DRENDO-1510 file (C-alpha; in Angstrom, 1 decimal, always signed):
<recs>
REC; n; res; u; v; w
REC; 1; THR; +89.6; +117.0; +110.8 .
REC; 2; MET; +89.4; +118.7; +107.5 .
REC; 3; GLU; +86.6; +117.1; +105.3 .
REC; 4; LEU; +88.0; +115.5; +102.2 .
REC; 5; ARG; +85.2; +116.9; +100.0 .
REC; 6; ASN; +86.0; +120.5; +101.0 .
REC; 7; THR; +89.8; +120.2; +100.7 .
REC; 8; PRO; +90.9; +122.2; +97.7 .
REC; 9; ALA; +92.5; +120.1; +94.9 .
REC; 10; LYS; +95.9; +121.6; +95.5 .
REC; 11; ASP; +95.9; +120.5; +99.2 .
REC; 12; LEU; +95.0; +116.8; +98.6 .
REC; 13; ASP; +98.6; +115.7; +99.1 .
REC; 14; LYS; +98.7; +117.6; +102.4 .
REC; 15; PHE; +95.4; +115.9; +103.4 .
REC; 16; ILE; +96.9; +112.5; +102.7 .
REC; 17; LYS; +100.0; +113.2; +104.7 .
REC; 18; GLU; +98.2; +114.7; +107.7 .
REC; 19; TYR; +95.2; +112.3; +108.0 .
REC; 20; LEU; +95.8; +109.1; +106.0 .
REC; 21; GLN; +99.4; +108.1; +106.2 .
REC; 22; PRO; +100.2; +105.9; +109.1 .
REC; 23; ASP; +102.6; +107.7; +111.5 .
REC; 24; THR; +105.9; +106.1; +112.4 .
REC; 25; ILE; +104.9; +105.0; +116.0 .
REC; 26; PHE; +101.8; +103.4; +114.6 .
REC; 27; ARG; +103.8; +101.5; +111.9 .
REC; 28; GLU; +106.2; +100.3; +114.5 .
REC; 29; GLN; +103.3; +99.0; +116.6 .
REC; 30; VAL; +101.9; +97.0; +113.8 .
REC; 31; LYS; +105.3; +95.7; +112.9 .
REC; 32; ARG; +105.9; +94.5; +116.4 .
REC; 33; ALA; +102.5; +92.9; +116.6 .
REC; 34; ILE; +103.1; +91.1; +113.3 .
REC; 35; HIS; +106.5; +89.9; +114.6 .
REC; 36; ILE; +104.9; +88.4; +117.7 .
REC; 37; ILE; +102.3; +86.5; +115.7 .
REC; 38; CYS; +104.8; +85.3; +113.0 .
REC; 39; SER; +107.1; +84.0; +115.7 .
REC; 40; PHE; +104.2; +82.2; +117.3 .
REC; 41; LEU; +103.1; +80.6; +114.0 .
REC; 42; LYS; +106.6; +79.5; +113.1 .
REC; 43; GLU; +108.1; +78.5; +116.4 .
REC; 44; ARG; +105.3; +77.6; +118.8 .
REC; 45; CYS; +102.0; +76.8; +117.1 .
REC; 46; PHE; +102.7; +73.4; +115.6 .
REC; 47; ARG; +105.4; +72.1; +117.9 .
REC; 48; GLY; +104.5; +68.8; +119.5 .
REC; 49; GLY; +101.2; +68.4; +117.6 .
REC; 50; SER; +100.0; +64.9; +116.6 .
REC; 51; HIS; +101.3; +65.2; +113.1 .
REC; 52; SER; +104.5; +67.1; +112.0 .
REC; 53; VAL; +103.5; +70.3; +110.4 .
REC; 54; GLN; +106.1; +72.6; +108.8 .
REC; 55; VAL; +105.4; +76.2; +108.3 .
REC; 56; SER; +107.1; +76.9; +105.0 .
REC; 57; LYS; +106.5; +80.6; +105.2 .
REC; 58; VAL; +104.3; +83.3; +106.6 .
REC; 59; VAL; +103.4; +86.1; +104.2 .
REC; 60; LYS; +102.1; +89.4; +105.2 .
REC; 61; GLY; +99.3; +90.3; +102.9 .
REC; 62; GLY; +96.6; +93.0; +103.1 .
REC; 63; SER; +97.3; +96.7; +103.2 .
REC; 64; SER; +100.3; +96.5; +105.5 .
REC; 65; GLY; +102.0; +94.0; +103.2 .
REC; 66; LYS; +101.4; +96.2; +100.1 .
REC; 67; GLY; +102.4; +99.5; +101.8 .
REC; 68; THR; +98.9; +101.1; +101.4 .
REC; 69; ALA; +97.7; +101.0; +105.0 .
REC; 70; LEU; +95.5; +103.8; +106.3 .
REC; 71; ARG; +96.3; +105.5; +109.6 .
REC; 72; GLY; +94.4; +104.1; +112.5 .
REC; 73; ARG; +93.3; +101.0; +110.6 .
REC; 74; SER; +95.7; +98.3; +111.8 .
REC; 75; ASP; +94.7; +95.2; +110.0 .
REC; 76; ALA; +97.2; +92.5; +109.2 .
REC; 77; ASP; +96.5; +89.6; +106.9 .
REC; 78; LEU; +98.9; +86.7; +107.5 .
REC; 79; VAL; +98.9; +83.9; +105.1 .
REC; 80; VAL; +100.5; +80.8; +106.6 .
REC; 81; PHE; +101.8; +78.2; +104.2 .
REC; 82; LEU; +101.6; +74.7; +105.8 .
REC; 83; SER; +103.5; +71.6; +104.6 .
REC; 84; PRO; +100.5; +69.2; +104.9 .
REC; 85; LEU; +98.5; +71.3; +102.4 .
REC; 86; ARG; +99.9; +69.9; +99.1 .
REC; 87; SER; +97.2; +71.0; +96.7 .
REC; 88; PHE; +94.4; +73.5; +96.2 .
REC; 89; GLN; +91.9; +70.8; +97.2 .
REC; 90; ASP; +93.9; +70.0; +100.4 .
REC; 91; GLN; +93.6; +73.7; +101.4 .
REC; 92; LEU; +89.8; +73.6; +100.9 .
REC; 93; THR; +89.3; +70.4; +102.8 .
REC; 94; ASN; +91.7; +70.8; +105.7 .
REC; 95; ARG; +92.1; +74.5; +106.4 .
REC; 96; GLY; +89.4; +74.3; +109.1 .
REC; 97; GLU; +91.3; +71.9; +111.2 .
REC; 98; PHE; +94.4; +74.0; +111.1 .
REC; 99; ILE; +92.4; +77.1; +112.1 .
REC; 100; LYS; +91.1; +75.1; +115.1 .
REC; 101; GLU; +94.7; +74.1; +116.0 .
REC; 102; ILE; +96.0; +77.7; +115.7 .
REC; 103; ARG; +93.2; +79.0; +117.9 .
REC; 104; LYS; +93.9; +76.3; +120.5 .
REC; 105; GLN; +97.5; +77.2; +120.6 .
REC; 106; LEU; +96.7; +81.0; +120.9 .
REC; 107; GLU; +94.4; +80.2; +123.8 .
REC; 108; ALA; +97.2; +78.3; +125.5 .
REC; 109; CYS; +99.5; +81.3; +125.1 .
REC; 110; GLN; +96.8; +83.4; +126.6 .
REC; 111; ARG; +96.6; +81.2; +129.6 .
REC; 112; GLU; +100.4; +81.4; +130.0 .
REC; 113; LYS; +100.0; +85.2; +129.9 .
REC; 114; THR; +102.4; +85.4; +126.9 .
REC; 115; PHE; +99.9; +87.8; +125.3 .
REC; 116; ASP; +96.2; +88.5; +125.3 .
REC; 117; VAL; +94.0; +87.7; +122.3 .
REC; 118; LYS; +90.3; +88.4; +121.7 .
REC; 119; PHE; +88.7; +86.3; +119.0 .
REC; 120; GLU; +86.2; +87.7; +116.6 .
REC; 121; VAL; +83.1; +85.5; +116.8 .
REC; 122; GLN; +83.1; +83.1; +113.8 .
REC; 123; ASN; +79.8; +82.2; +112.3 .
REC; 124; PRO; +79.0; +78.8; +113.7 .
REC; 125; ARG; +77.4; +77.7; +110.4 .
REC; 126; TRP; +80.8; +77.5; +108.9 .
REC; 127; SER; +82.2; +74.1; +109.9 .
REC; 128; ASN; +85.1; +74.8; +107.6 .
REC; 129; PRO; +86.2; +78.4; +108.1 .
REC; 130; ARG; +88.8; +79.9; +105.8 .
REC; 131; VAL; +90.1; +82.5; +108.2 .
REC; 132; LEU; +90.9; +83.0; +111.9 .
REC; 133; SER; +90.2; +86.6; +113.0 .
REC; 134; PHE; +91.4; +87.9; +116.3 .
REC; 135; VAL; +92.7; +91.0; +118.0 .
REC; 136; LEU; +96.1; +90.9; +119.7 .
REC; 137; TYR; +96.7; +92.8; +122.9 .
REC; 138; SER; +100.1; +92.8; +124.5 .
REC; 139; PRO; +102.0; +95.0; +127.0 .
REC; 140; GLN; +104.3; +96.2; +124.2 .
REC; 141; LEU; +101.4; +97.5; +122.2 .
REC; 142; GLN; +99.4; +100.7; +122.8 .
REC; 143; GLU; +96.3; +99.4; +121.1 .
REC; 144; GLY; +95.0; +96.1; +119.8 .
REC; 145; VAL; +96.0; +95.0; +116.3 .
REC; 146; GLU; +93.4; +93.0; +114.2 .
REC; 147; PHE; +94.7; +89.9; +112.5 .
REC; 148; ASP; +93.3; +87.6; +109.9 .
REC; 149; VAL; +95.3; +84.3; +109.7 .
REC; 150; LEU; +94.7; +82.2; +106.6 .
REC; 151; PRO; +96.1; +78.7; +106.1 .
REC; 152; ALA; +97.2; +78.1; +102.5 .
REC; 153; PHE; +98.8; +75.7; +100.1 .
REC; 154; ASP; +102.2; +76.9; +98.9 .
REC; 155; ALA; +101.4; +76.8; +95.2 .
REC; 156; LEU; +104.2; +79.2; +94.2 .
REC; 157; GLY; +107.0; +77.6; +96.2 .
REC; 158; GLN; +110.3; +79.5; +95.9 .
REC; 159; TRP; +109.1; +82.3; +93.6 .
REC; 160; THR; +111.7; +85.0; +92.7 .
REC; 161; GLU; +110.4; +88.6; +93.0 .
REC; 162; GLY; +109.5; +90.2; +89.6 .
REC; 163; SER; +109.5; +86.9; +87.7 .
REC; 164; ARG; +106.6; +84.9; +86.3 .
REC; 165; PRO; +105.4; +81.8; +88.1 .
REC; 166; ASP; +105.6; +78.4; +86.2 .
REC; 167; PRO; +102.5; +78.3; +83.9 .
REC; 168; LYS; +101.8; +74.8; +85.2 .
REC; 169; ILE; +100.7; +76.4; +88.5 .
REC; 170; TYR; +98.0; +78.4; +86.8 .
REC; 171; ILE; +96.9; +75.5; +84.6 .
REC; 172; LYS; +96.3; +73.4; +87.7 .
REC; 173; LEU; +94.5; +76.4; +89.4 .
REC; 174; ILE; +92.2; +76.8; +86.4 .
REC; 175; GLN; +91.4; +73.1; +86.3 .
REC; 176; GLU; +90.6; +73.1; +90.1 .
REC; 177; CYS; +88.4; +76.2; +89.9 .
REC; 178; THR; +86.2; +75.5; +86.9 .
REC; 179; SER; +84.2; +72.5; +88.1 .
REC; 180; PRO; +82.7; +73.0; +90.6 .
REC; 181; PRO; +83.1; +76.7; +90.1 .
REC; 182; ARG; +85.5; +78.0; +92.9 .
REC; 183; GLU; +86.9; +81.0; +91.1 .
REC; 184; GLY; +88.9; +83.3; +93.3 .
REC; 185; GLU; +88.8; +80.8; +96.2 .
REC; 186; PHE; +92.5; +80.3; +96.2 .
REC; 187; SER; +93.8; +83.9; +95.8 .
REC; 188; THR; +95.5; +83.6; +99.2 .
REC; 189; CYS; +98.0; +81.2; +97.6 .
REC; 190; PHE; +99.1; +84.1; +95.4 .
REC; 191; THR; +99.5; +86.8; +98.1 .
REC; 192; GLU; +103.1; +87.3; +97.3 .
REC; 193; LEU; +102.2; +88.3; +93.8 .
REC; 194; GLN; +99.4; +90.6; +94.9 .
REC; 195; ARG; +101.9; +92.3; +97.2 .
REC; 196; ASP; +104.7; +92.5; +94.6 .
REC; 197; PHE; +102.2; +94.0; +92.1 .
REC; 198; LEU; +101.7; +97.0; +94.3 .
REC; 199; ARG; +105.0; +97.2; +96.3 .
REC; 200; ARG; +107.2; +98.4; +93.5 .
REC; 201; ARG; +105.0; +101.4; +92.6 .
REC; 202; PRO; +105.9; +105.1; +93.2 .
REC; 203; ALA; +105.1; +106.4; +96.7 .
REC; 204; LYS; +102.7; +108.9; +95.3 .
REC; 205; LEU; +100.6; +106.2; +93.6 .
REC; 206; LYS; +100.3; +104.4; +97.0 .
REC; 207; SER; +99.2; +107.7; +98.5 .
REC; 208; LEU; +96.5; +107.9; +95.8 .
REC; 209; ILE; +95.4; +104.4; +96.7 .
REC; 210; ARG; +95.1; +105.5; +100.3 .
REC; 211; LEU; +92.9; +108.4; +99.3 .
REC; 212; VAL; +90.7; +106.2; +97.2 .
REC; 213; LYS; +90.4; +103.7; +100.0 .
REC; 214; HIS; +89.5; +106.6; +102.4 .
REC; 215; TRP; +86.8; +107.7; +100.0 .
REC; 216; TYR; +85.5; +104.1; +99.7 .
REC; 217; GLN; +85.4; +103.9; +103.5 .
REC; 218; MET; +83.3; +107.0; +103.6 .
REC; 219; CYS; +81.0; +105.6; +101.0 .
REC; 220; LYS; +80.7; +102.4; +103.0 .
REC; 221; GLU; +79.7; +104.3; +106.1 .
REC; 222; LYS; +77.1; +106.3; +104.2 .
REC; 223; LEU; +75.7; +103.6; +101.9 .
REC; 224; GLY; +76.2; +100.3; +103.7 .
REC; 225; LYS; +76.2; +97.1; +101.7 .
REC; 226; PRO; +76.3; +96.0; +98.9 .
REC; 227; LEU; +79.4; +97.7; +97.5 .
REC; 228; PRO; +82.2; +96.4; +95.2 .
REC; 229; GLN; +85.3; +94.9; +96.8 .
REC; 230; LYS; +87.8; +97.4; +98.0 .
REC; 231; TYR; +90.6; +95.5; +96.1 .
REC; 232; ALA; +88.7; +96.3; +92.9 .
REC; 233; LEU; +89.2; +100.0; +93.6 .
REC; 234; GLU; +92.9; +99.6; +94.4 .
REC; 235; LEU; +93.4; +97.9; +91.0 .
REC; 236; LEU; +91.4; +100.6; +89.2 .
REC; 237; THR; +93.7; +103.2; +90.8 .
REC; 238; VAL; +96.8; +101.4; +89.5 .
REC; 239; TYR; +95.1; +101.0; +86.1 .
REC; 240; ALA; +94.2; +104.7; +85.9 .
REC; 241; TRP; +97.8; +105.7; +86.7 .
REC; 242; GLU; +99.4; +103.2; +84.3 .
REC; 243; GLN; +97.1; +104.2; +81.4 .
REC; 244; GLY; +96.8; +107.9; +82.2 .
REC; 245; SER; +100.0; +109.2; +83.7 .
REC; 246; ARG; +102.9; +106.9; +84.5 .
REC; 247; GLU; +104.6; +109.9; +86.1 .
REC; 248; PRO; +105.8; +109.5; +89.6 .
REC; 249; GLY; +104.9; +113.1; +90.4 .
REC; 250; PHE; +101.3; +113.4; +88.9 .
REC; 251; MET; +98.6; +115.7; +90.2 .
REC; 252; THR; +96.6; +113.8; +92.9 .
REC; 253; ALA; +93.3; +115.4; +92.2 .
REC; 254; GLN; +93.4; +114.4; +88.5 .
REC; 255; GLY; +94.2; +110.8; +89.5 .
REC; 256; PHE; +91.4; +110.7; +92.0 .
REC; 257; GLN; +89.0; +112.2; +89.5 .
REC; 258; THR; +90.0; +109.6; +86.9 .
REC; 259; VAL; +89.3; +106.7; +89.3 .
REC; 260; LEU; +85.8; +108.1; +90.1 .
REC; 261; ILE; +85.1; +108.4; +86.3 .
REC; 262; LEU; +86.1; +104.8; +85.8 .
REC; 263; VAL; +83.8; +103.8; +88.6 .
REC; 264; MET; +81.0; +105.7; +86.9 .
REC; 265; ASN; +81.7; +103.7; +83.7 .
REC; 266; TYR; +81.6; +100.4; +85.5 .
REC; 267; GLN; +79.3; +98.9; +82.9 .
REC; 268; GLN; +82.2; +99.0; +80.3 .
REC; 269; LEU; +85.1; +98.0; +82.5 .
REC; 270; CYS; +87.2; +95.1; +81.2 .
REC; 271; ILE; +90.7; +95.2; +82.8 .
REC; 272; TYR; +93.4; +92.7; +83.3 .
REC; 273; TRP; +97.2; +92.4; +83.5 .
REC; 274; THR; +99.6; +89.8; +82.2 .
REC; 275; SER; +102.5; +90.5; +84.6 .
REC; 276; TYR; +102.3; +87.0; +86.0 .
REC; 277; TYR; +100.3; +84.9; +83.7 .
REC; 278; ASP; +101.8; +83.7; +80.5 .
REC; 279; LEU; +99.6; +84.1; +77.5 .
REC; 280; ASN; +101.8; +81.9; +75.4 .
REC; 281; THR; +100.3; +79.0; +77.3 .
REC; 282; PRO; +97.2; +77.9; +75.3 .
REC; 283; GLU; +95.2; +76.8; +78.4 .
REC; 284; ILE; +95.8; +80.1; +80.2 .
REC; 285; GLU; +95.0; +82.1; +77.1 .
REC; 286; GLU; +91.8; +80.2; +76.4 .
REC; 287; TYR; +90.7; +80.6; +80.0 .
REC; 288; LEU; +91.4; +84.3; +80.0 .
REC; 289; LYS; +89.3; +84.8; +76.9 .
REC; 290; ARG; +86.4; +83.2; +78.7 .
REC; 291; GLN; +86.9; +85.4; +81.7 .
REC; 292; LEU; +86.9; +88.5; +79.6 .
REC; 293; LYS; +83.6; +87.6; +78.0 .
REC; 294; LYS; +81.9; +87.7; +81.3 .
REC; 295; PRO; +79.3; +90.5; +82.1 .
REC; 296; ARG; +81.0; +93.8; +82.8 .
REC; 297; PRO; +82.6; +95.0; +85.0 .
REC; 298; VAL; +85.5; +92.6; +84.7 .
REC; 299; ILE; +88.6; +93.4; +86.7 .
REC; 300; LEU; +90.9; +90.4; +87.0 .
REC; 301; ASP; +93.2; +90.0; +89.9 .
REC; 302; PRO; +96.7; +90.3; +88.4 .
REC; 303; ALA; +97.9; +87.5; +90.6 .
REC; 304; ASP; +95.0; +85.1; +90.0 .
REC; 305; PRO; +93.2; +84.9; +86.7 .
REC; 306; THR; +90.2; +83.1; +88.3 .
REC; 307; GLY; +89.5; +86.1; +90.5 .
REC; 308; ASN; +87.3; +88.6; +88.9 .
REC; 309; VAL; +87.2; +91.2; +91.7 .
REC; 310; GLY; +84.9; +93.4; +89.8 .
REC; 311; GLY; +82.2; +90.8; +89.2 .
REC; 312; GLY; +79.3; +89.4; +91.2 .
REC; 313; ASP; +77.2; +92.4; +92.2 .
REC; 314; PRO; +76.2; +95.1; +89.7 .
REC; 315; GLU; +73.9; +96.7; +92.3 .
REC; 316; GLY; +77.0; +97.6; +94.5 .
REC; 317; TRP; +78.7; +99.2; +91.5 .
REC; 318; ARG; +75.5; +101.2; +90.6 .
REC; 319; ARG; +75.4; +102.7; +94.1 .
REC; 320; LEU; +79.1; +103.5; +94.2 .
REC; 321; ALA; +78.8; +105.1; +90.7 .
REC; 322; ARG; +76.0; +107.4; +91.8 .
REC; 323; GLU; +78.0; +108.5; +94.8 .
REC; 324; ALA; +81.1; +109.1; +92.5 .
REC; 325; GLU; +79.0; +111.3; +90.3 .
REC; 326; THR; +77.9; +113.5; +93.2 .
REC; 327; TRP; +81.5; +113.9; +94.3 .
REC; 328; LEU; +82.7; +115.3; +91.0 .
REC; 329; SER; +81.2; +118.7; +91.8 .
REC; 330; PHE; +83.0; +119.0; +95.2 .
REC; 331; PRO; +85.9; +121.5; +95.9 .
REC; 332; CYS; +88.5; +118.7; +96.0 .
REC; 333; PHE; +88.2; +118.5; +92.2 .
REC; 334; LYS; +88.3; +122.3; +91.5 .
REC; 335; SER; +91.2; +124.5; +90.6 .
REC; 336; TRP; +91.7; +127.9; +92.4 .
REC; 337; ASP; +89.6; +129.6; +89.7 .
REC; 338; GLY; +86.7; +127.2; +90.2 .
REC; 339; SER; +87.3; +125.2; +87.0 .
REC; 340; SER; +87.5; +121.4; +87.1 .
REC; 341; VAL; +91.1; +120.0; +87.5 .
REC; 342; GLY; +90.2; +117.5; +84.7 .
REC; 343; SER; +91.1; +113.9; +84.5 .
REC; 344; TRP; +93.5; +111.6; +82.5 .
REC; 345; SER; +92.2; +110.1; +79.4 .
REC; 346; VAL; +92.0; +106.4; +80.1 .
REC; 347; PRO; +90.3; +103.6; +78.1 .
REC; 348; VAL; +87.6; +101.6; +80.0 .
REC; 349; ARG; +89.2; +98.4; +78.8 .
REC; 350; SER; +92.7; +97.0; +78.6 .
REC; 351; SER; +93.8; +98.0; +75.2 .
REC; 352; SER; +94.4; +94.6; +73.6 .
REC; 353; LEU; +91.9; +91.9; +74.5 .
REC; 354; PRO; +93.6; +88.6; +73.6 .
REC; 355; SER; +92.4; +87.7; +70.1 .
REC; 356; PRO; +92.9; +84.1; +68.9 .
REC; 357; THR; +95.9; +85.1; +66.8 .
REC; 358; ALA; +97.5; +88.3; +68.0 .
REC; 359; PRO; +100.0; +88.2; +70.9 .
REC; 360; CYS; +98.6; +90.4; +73.7 .
REC; 361; HIS; +100.2; +92.9; +76.1 .
REC; 362; ALA; +98.0; +94.6; +78.6 .
</recs>
């Protein structure tokens, strides 16, 4: 395959199309696999158990839910919302037993030859795992599809696409996350919002996200851990585009370069959105101000104000920033005459940090 670093800037779109976008057959495969497991979760898994468990919904998260999957990487996150989980605390306390139950039922299906599953070995130290990971094999699939199934409390309920959730939901979340600190622990409850945030974006922005994820993957192979979360880079890419371009037909190389420059400036990053949280609610506003005072980089999950996906590990950012700097001299950022394609001018912080008085729009 063509190396990304040596692909001329003008050919980046072609590179994405030829190497990174999932092909139709592959997409159909993953869709079929997801359908098999969703039906299993809804129709089979909790039938006849000792207590009646309703599956209120199964939401496809991860890259396949957001429409930013990379070719050949078939991972599906399925968040399964269960009726007995009636609060964030319930989710924390009881998810382990539901994971055991789902696993038991999958094993039963395997014995009945419905399909074949291979479980990723869970760390035995975790008596209360938050995720069940397995690979699904089935006669209808050409290759195994990796699944992460996560039981969750249905905090949003019947949320309408594009609307803001009831602020009470976030107030409760903030209360449950502050003592003891469990920030970001319940982001699965807001999967639909994370998905909505990316889904409505122009196709070309999703392609740029694929390119950034591919670059991140290469960095991971080269540098190993620690590195920042991949989701932080997806959000940086959206931010770069919103602040720097907003055109559906931007130049890919400029977008890519802008993201790398933001990575290099990680020590100043302070980024958040208010698409879903309502700053007219004092408790939410107060909390947000505290979040934004944290050591940089701060990149708040647009769906979950308690999740600072940029935080936690400056060392990982430092290593990624060094790598980004090296990349800026590569052919993928050069015009035909050898000059740099340039980048968009983007501030390193969301323009209006909430001040006590002014209303704020990021």
